[in-house]
N, C-alpha and C positions, 0 to 999 in steps of 0.2 A: 100481836107482837111476833111469831112468829113471820108474818108477813113483810113484817117492817126488819127483821132480821135479812129475810133472804137478800130484799130490796138493797139493804146494806152493804152485805157481805157482795153481790153483781156487782155494786158499784164500786170497790174497792178491786176487784179482778180486771174491771173494766180498767180502772184511771192505771193500773199495776204497769201494763204493755198496752202497747198503739200500734198501729199497721202508720206508718210511715211511707209516702208515698212520693217517689220523688220524679218531677217532669224536665225533660233538659231544653228542647229546643226553642221552647216555650218562648225563653229567656229574651229571645233575640228579637220577641216582634217588641212593636210600640205599647204601650201602658194600655190603652182602651183595645186592641187587637188581646194582647195579653188576657187582660180580664174576661172576653168573651171568648177566647179558649178555653182558660181555665174553665168557665162556668158549662161548657159543654162537656169538657172532661170530667166534670161533676156529676153530669148528667149521664155521663156515661156509665160513672161507677155506679152511679146511685142503681142506674136501671138492672145493669148485669147483678149486683148485690139481690136485688128484688128480688130476681129471677131464679135465685137460687134458697129466698127464703131469710137472706140472712140480716137478722137487724143490726142498726149500726150508727154514730152520729158520728159527723167529723166538722175537724177544724179547718181554717187554710190561714198558717203564718205564713209567711213571706217566706217564698222559697219550695214550700211541702205540703202536701195534705195527710193531714191526720187523721186516720180515722179508727174508731174505739169502738167496741164489739163485745160480744161475748165467745166469741169464736174467731179469734186474732191469724190462726195458721189458715182457717180455712177462706179467713176474708183476703189475705195478701197473695196466697193461690188464684183466688177469682181474680184480681186486682193486677196480677203480673202477666194476665194476658190482654190487658186494656192499651188501645195503639193510644200514642201520648205517653204512656208511663215508661219510665226509662228503668228505672228498678223499685222493687219493695224491700223493705225489711221490717219484721215484729223487733220493736225499740224494749227495753225498760224505761221509765218514765223515773227521774230523780229530779232534784232542785237542781241549781246550776252552779252550785258551790263547789271546789273543786275534792272538798271531802265526800261530796254525795256523789260526783261523778267516779272518783276512786272507789269507793264502797261496791257500785253497781257493774264495773268494772272489773275490780275484784272477782265479785262471786260470779262472771261470765267463764274468768278464766282460770278459777277454782272447778269449775264443772268440765273444763275443755280444753285446756291447756295440757298437754302431757309433756313428760322428759321428750328431750330431743327435738320438738317442733319448734319449727321456727317462726316466730311470732314477728308483729308490727301492730303498734297503735295509732289508729288515724283518727286525729283530734283534730278539732274547730270549734273556736270560740266566737260568737258574733261580737261584732263592735258594740258596744255602751253593757255588756254584763260583767266588767269587773274581771280582776283575777288574772293570773296566766297568761299570757298569749300562747296559742294554738302547738307551737313548738314545744315550749315547757310543759304545757298540760299534758303533752303526749307523754313527754320524759317521765315526768313524776308518775303515772299513772303505769309506763311499762316498767317504772322501778317496783309497785304494789306486784305486779302480775310475776316480777322474777323474785320477789322475797317471797312467795308463795310454791313457784315451781324453779328453782337454781337450775335444774338442769335445760331450762327451753333457751331458746339461742333466739336474740333479738336479729331479724333482717328486714330491712324497709325495703328492701329491693324484689325479694322473691319469698316473701309469707308463706308460708300453709294455714295457718291461722292468724284471724283481723280482728282488731274489735274495732270498731268505731265510737269515738265520743263529740259528741256535739253538745255544745254551750249554748242555748239562744234563750232570749227572754223571756218566752215564756215557758224556761223549764231545761232540763238536761233529757239525754235521749242518749241510750247507751245500747249498742245490738252489733251482733258477730255474723250476721249472714243477710247476703242482699240477694233477693230474687231477679234475674233480668228478665224486663218486660221487654215487648217490641219497640220503644221507640217510635219513632214519627210524630204525626200529628192527631188530634181527636177524631176520630172517626167523625163524620158530616160536616166538616169544616171548608170542606173543596167541594159544595156541588157534588153531581153524579155520573157518572161513567156505565158504560152497559159494555160488560166484557164477557167473551165469547169462553164458553166455558164448556169440558168434555171431559172423557172417562180419562186421559190422561194424564202425563205428571208436571205439564209446563203451564195450562191456562190455571190451574186453581193457585200455582203458584205466583202469576203476575197477577189476578184478582187480588191474590192477598197481599201484595207488595201496595197494588193502589188504595187498597183499605188502612193498612200503614202510614199512609201518605195524608189520612183523611178523608177520602174518597169513600162516597157511598154506592153501592154496585148492585147493578140490576145483572143476573147473566142469561143469557143466550143461549141453547144447545139447539143443534139441530140434530135430529132423529134420522137416521138416515134408514130404518127399516131392515128390511131383509140384507139391506148393503154394508152393514156394520154388524161385527161380530156379539154373541149373543149377550155378554157381559158390558156391554157400550152403554144404552139406556141408564143401567141400575148403577154405572161407575159413575155417570156424570153426577145420577142426582145425592151419590154418597158425597162427591165432592164437593156439592154446592150445602149439602147436609154439614158438612164436618168445616167449612167454612164460616158457617150460621154461629157454632163455639167462640168463634173471635168477637163475635158483636152479640152478645146477648140480652136483651131485653127487645133486638131489633128487629121486627120481621124483615127477609132478604129474599128475593121473590127470585124466581128462575122461567125463563119464558122458555118452552119448548116448543119447535116448530119441527114439522114434518116435511124435510127437505127427499124422500124417497123420492118423488115427481122427476128431480132435477137429472137424479143417477137414472132412471129407468131411460129418461131423453136421451142421454147421453152416452145410453150404451149401444145407440142405433143408427150408425153410420156416422159416426164422429170423428173427428182427429183424438183419438185417445191420448195423447203426447200432452193435452191441454187441460185434460179430465181434474187435476190437483188445482191448478192457478183458476179456472173457472170456478168452482168448487169453492175455494175462498172467496171469489168477488161475490161469486152467490151470497154468499153468508155477510160479507161487509154491507153488501146491498140490503140486504133484508134486516141487516142491526140499523141500519140508515133509518130505512121506514119508522121502524119501531122506538128510534131514540126520545124523540118529540115526547110523546105518549108516557114516556118513563121519563121525562123531565133530565134526559142526559147530555152532555155537553160532548161526550168522546167514546170512542170506540177502542178495545182496551184487549187483544191477542194475549197468546203465548210462544208466540213467533219468536224463533232464534235465530241469529244469520247464518246459514249453511249447513243447518241441520238435516232437513230434510230438500228433495228437490225445488219443491214451491217456496223453501227462503233462502235465494240468492237474491242478491241484490238486486240483479235486475226484474225478478219474478215479485219480488216485495212491489217494485214500482210499482211494476202492470197491476197488480191485485190493490195497491193503495189508490191507485185512478180510480178505478169504480164507484168511491165515494168521493163527495167533498166538506166531509166535516174529519176532523183530526183523528188518526189511529195510533194508539200508542203502547208502545212493545215494551213493557220492563224489563225482559229476559234476551235484548237483542244481542248483547257482548256475553252473555253467560255459556259457561262450559256445562255441559250436561250434568256433568259430576256435582258443579257449583248450586245447579236445582235441585238434584235429588236432593243436599244437603238440607234445602231448605223445607225441601217437602217433607221430608222425614221430621225437622224441628216443628212443623206448623199442624202435623199430623194428618197430612191428607197423601201421602206415600202409602201405595198400599203393593206389598211384597208379592202378592199372588193373586193379581187383578182378574183373570181370565182371560176369557176371550174378547181384544178390543184391534181387532182387524179390520181393515177396511175395505171391504172386496170389489170396491171402482178403483182401487188403484193401478195405474197402466205399470205395462213391465220395465215403459222406458220413458220416464215422465220429462217432462221438457225442463233445463235449467234457465234458458231464458226465452223466452215466451215473446211473440211478436203480437205487441198491442194490436194494430190491425186485425192480423189472425184471428186473435182473441175475441174481438169485439166481433168479425162474421163468424166465426162458431156460434157466439152466443144468440146472435140473430138467427141461423137456423135451427136453435130448438125454443125461438120465442120467446128470452128469459124473462122478458119483463112480464109475461100472464105466468110464469112457474113462482116470479117473486111472488106477484098478488094474490096466488091460490095461497103462497106458505103462510102468508102473513093475517089471511082469513083462517087458519085452523092452528088456534095456539091454547095451550094446555099451561097452567101455572102452577110451578109446585113453590109454594112459601115455606123458609127454613124458618125457626124461631125455637132458640135456645135447643137446634138439633131434632127439633121435632118436626113432619115433612106435612105438610096438608094440600091437595087438588084441589083445581078448578076448573074450568074452562075461562079465556079471558071474552072478556064482552065485547062484541063489534063494536 
């Protein structure tokens, strides 16, 4: 008897509230593609919630994903970090009649609408449900809230408080908060990319942006050993770890290559002005050799036009010519401040990162490298041999739900 009562109470709580998930760009796809993408989005939601040990069930009425569970606030928080989701709300479930919708909206208003607050009702009635149209429904419900709080002010353009009401075929939904999610496309819908990642600010933001567009990511980090600051290696691992929190339930791999022999070779009788350009060309060529084994189709970098000497248009052209595969630079037109804003929002910005300096940077790096001279300098240090050696010594850092495991990559 007691067990039956507990089950009944859980069912009632579950059915009183629901996590409403909205997606945006998926509406633009053809019906077969849309169904496929929504299926992958649900898979990603399931993996994320399973990783957190959250029990749930879901429904997929047109244009929405409805998730029921014992902990709707936690579910909403997790789902708001899933690519492909536009926003998330914890909604009260009602019938779709005006009276039922008014009662639910009135309860929210009485709890949250205060004197002097500017508010708006955002009502939508799905075709075929009967009753007043969306505009009239919003007006009627707004009147209910004003009756309860006459000192409130209706302001449809700049409200400080909003109540959302949806009358749909499968019932009514009322809510007053929308958690902004990243949007984009579901993770895993666009193939794989190999992204260069470091301890800096830019590269993890570039990787996150590709993940937002549905790309599976494999990261590549160049460990410069004694030529890098003491916090560099750990900083790259931390960026990789934090990005894994955006794709919970999916293992995220980072390949770490020993690049110190390159810097050793360039420190002896080498044209110092070309060190930065040749370093980046080396990274690209190592990445190109590793792409096939990682099923990656493009290289992704955090390069930004004009930010440092190696990132002038002419130098970027020389760097890109080192490989025959596509190179994507999501941040190429971003200001540094814009990149920092995104880094803070996604959790990869570190206010006190420690020593991240590169001890190989020359005093006067070239801003307009000559390709023929660069190739001649590479031949002088036998760059092909250095690349071959680098790809034989690889460690793999796998991040899963923010936890790191390390192993050697088999040859």
